[in-house]
C-alpha positions as CSV (number, residue, x, y, z in Angstrom):
1,M,20.2,-30.6,48.4
2,N,19.4,-32.1,44.8
3,R,15.8,-31.2,45.4
4,I,16.7,-27.9,45.7
5,V,18.9,-27.6,42.7
6,L,16.0,-29.7,40.5
7,F,13.5,-27.3,41.8
8,S,15.6,-24.3,41.0
9,L,16.0,-25.7,37.5
10,I,12.7,-26.7,36.8
11,I,11.5,-23.0,37.7
12,S,14.4,-21.1,35.9
13,M,13.2,-23.5,32.5
14,A,9.7,-22.7,33.3
15,V,10.3,-18.9,33.5
16,F,12.7,-18.5,30.6
17,G,11.3,-21.2,28.6
18,C,8.1,-19.6,28.6
19,A,9.3,-16.0,27.9
20,K,6.8,-14.2,25.4
21,E,7.6,-15.1,21.9
22,K,8.2,-12.1,19.7
23,K,5.2,-11.0,18.2
24,K,5.0,-11.8,14.5
25,E,3.9,-9.0,12.3
26,P,0.7,-9.3,10.2
27,E,1.2,-10.8,6.6
28,T,1.1,-7.7,4.0
29,A,-0.2,-8.0,0.5
30,P,2.1,-7.4,-2.3
31,P,1.2,-3.9,-3.8
32,E,0.4,-5.6,-7.3
33,K,-2.7,-7.4,-5.7
34,A,-4.5,-4.0,-5.6
35,L,-4.2,-3.9,-9.3
36,A,-7.3,-5.5,-10.3
37,T,-8.2,-6.3,-13.8
38,K,-11.3,-3.9,-13.6
39,L,-11.3,-1.1,-11.1
40,S,-14.9,0.6,-11.4
41,D,-15.8,1.4,-14.8
42,F,-11.7,1.5,-15.6
43,E,-10.3,-1.7,-17.3
44,R,-6.5,-2.3,-17.2
45,S,-5.0,-1.5,-20.3
46,S,-1.3,-2.2,-19.4
47,E,0.8,-5.1,-17.9
48,I,1.4,-4.5,-14.2
49,R,5.0,-3.3,-14.0
50,T,6.7,-3.5,-10.7
51,Y,10.0,-1.8,-9.4
52,D,12.3,-2.0,-6.5
53,A,14.7,0.0,-4.6
54,E,17.4,-1.0,-7.0
55,N,15.6,-0.1,-10.1
56,L,12.8,2.5,-8.9
57,W,15.0,5.3,-10.9
58,Q,13.8,4.0,-14.1
59,Y,10.1,5.0,-13.3
60,I,10.7,8.1,-11.3
61,D,14.1,9.5,-12.2
62,G,15.0,12.2,-9.8
63,A,12.7,11.4,-7.2
64,A,13.8,7.7,-6.6
65,E,16.5,8.6,-3.7
66,Q,13.9,10.6,-1.7
67,F,11.3,7.3,-1.9
68,V,14.2,4.7,-1.2
69,G,15.4,7.2,1.6
70,Y,12.2,6.6,3.3
71,G,12.3,2.7,3.1
72,F,10.7,2.1,-0.2
73,E,10.7,-1.3,-1.1
74,K,8.2,-2.1,-4.1
75,L,6.2,-0.1,-6.5
76,A,3.6,-1.8,-8.7
77,T,2.0,0.5,-11.3
78,A,-0.6,-0.1,-14.2
79,E,-2.6,2.1,-16.5
80,Y,-6.3,1.8,-16.8
81,A,-8.8,3.2,-19.7
82,E,-12.4,4.1,-19.8
83,A,-13.2,5.6,-23.0
84,D,-11.0,8.4,-23.6
85,T,-9.7,8.8,-20.1
86,T,-6.3,7.2,-19.0
87,L,-5.5,6.6,-15.3
88,A,-2.4,5.6,-13.9
89,V,-2.5,3.7,-10.4
90,E,1.0,3.5,-8.3
91,V,0.9,1.3,-5.1
92,Y,4.2,1.9,-3.2
93,F,4.9,-0.2,-0.5
94,F,7.5,0.8,2.3
95,S,9.3,-1.0,5.4
96,S,7.2,0.9,7.9
97,V,4.4,2.9,8.2
98,Q,6.2,6.2,9.1
99,G,8.0,5.7,5.3
100,A,4.5,5.5,3.5
101,F,3.3,8.6,5.7
102,S,6.4,10.6,4.8
103,I,5.8,10.2,1.1
104,Y,2.4,11.2,1.7
105,S,3.3,14.0,3.7
106,E,5.5,15.3,0.6
107,Y,2.7,15.0,-1.9
108,S,0.0,16.9,0.7
109,D,-1.1,20.1,-1.1
110,A,-2.9,23.0,0.6
111,L,-5.3,23.3,-2.2
112,S,-6.6,19.7,-2.2
113,E,-9.5,18.3,-0.4
114,F,-9.2,15.6,2.2
115,A,-10.5,12.3,1.1
116,D,-11.8,9.7,3.8
117,L,-9.6,6.8,2.6
118,G,-7.1,4.8,3.9
119,A,-5.5,6.3,7.2
120,A,-5.9,9.7,5.2
121,G,-6.2,10.9,1.6
122,F,-6.6,13.8,-0.6
123,I,-8.2,14.4,-4.1
124,S,-7.5,17.2,-6.4
125,R,-8.1,17.5,-10.3
126,G,-8.0,14.0,-11.7
127,E,-5.5,12.9,-8.9
128,L,-5.8,11.1,-5.5
129,F,-3.5,9.8,-3.0
130,F,-3.8,8.2,0.2
131,Y,-1.9,6.3,2.7
132,R,-2.7,3.1,4.8
133,D,-0.4,1.1,7.0
134,K,2.9,0.7,4.6
135,Y,1.3,1.6,1.3
136,F,1.2,5.1,-0.4
137,V,-1.1,5.0,-3.1
138,Y,-1.4,7.6,-6.1
139,L,-4.1,7.8,-9.1
140,N,-3.2,10.5,-11.9
141,C,-5.6,11.1,-14.7
142,Y,-2.6,13.3,-16.4
143,G,-4.8,16.5,-15.5
144,R,-8.2,15.5,-16.9
145,D,-10.8,16.3,-14.5
146,I,-13.0,12.9,-14.0
147,P,-15.7,13.1,-11.2
148,E,-14.2,13.0,-7.7
149,K,-17.0,10.1,-6.9
150,T,-15.4,8.0,-9.6
151,L,-11.7,8.4,-8.3
152,L,-12.9,7.6,-4.6
153,R,-14.5,4.6,-6.0
154,I,-11.8,3.5,-7.4
155,G,-9.3,4.2,-4.4
156,L,-11.8,2.6,-2.3
157,A,-11.3,-0.3,-4.3
158,I,-7.8,-0.5,-4.1
159,D,-8.0,0.2,-0.2
160,S,-10.3,-2.8,0.0
161,L,-8.0,-5.1,-1.9
162,L,-4.9,-4.1,0.1
163,I,-6.6,-4.9,3.6
164,Q,-7.9,-8.2,2.7
165,T,-4.6,-10.0,3.1
166,D,-6.3,-12.6,5.6
167,H,-9.1,-13.6,2.9
168,P,-7.4,-16.0,-0.1
169,T,-11.1,-16.0,-1.4
170,V,-10.8,-12.3,-2.8
171,S,-10.1,-12.2,-6.4
172,N,-8.0,-9.5,-7.8
173,T,-9.2,-9.8,-11.3
174,E,-12.4,-7.5,-11.0
175,F,-13.5,-5.3,-8.2
176,Q,-16.7,-3.0,-8.9
177,S,-18.4,-1.2,-6.5
């Protein structure tokens, strides 16, 4: 009888002890990682500013509640300059892919052209936005027309910096393509 109890105990421990461990989500990079010192020909001309759900309204008063409602966690933003052109770069991080996609969907415009960037993106007259995973990225040249190739090159650089979380040797000081 003791053998049966012992055998049952061993089997139970094997079954319950070897239960599948909960899968750990892949590590994600903080959004400021994408704000390199140089993106294409544009040099960062401001400090990186970060916002969370508590103070996002200081940056986008009026729209902050919508972002927070979609699971917004953090924003990193900086301005870049090249000659007389200023470019604002905003990298938003959400708690889920659905949150990033929801904000992306809000920005989608039928007049914009599809940009092959991230999971999906659009480009239109000095603006580029895309989402990938839990990130929503927005580039704005304040109504100035700059070549779409330039905006796409900068977007690709940002996208590359965000997805290289497993490569600690990648520096965020400079990224030129």
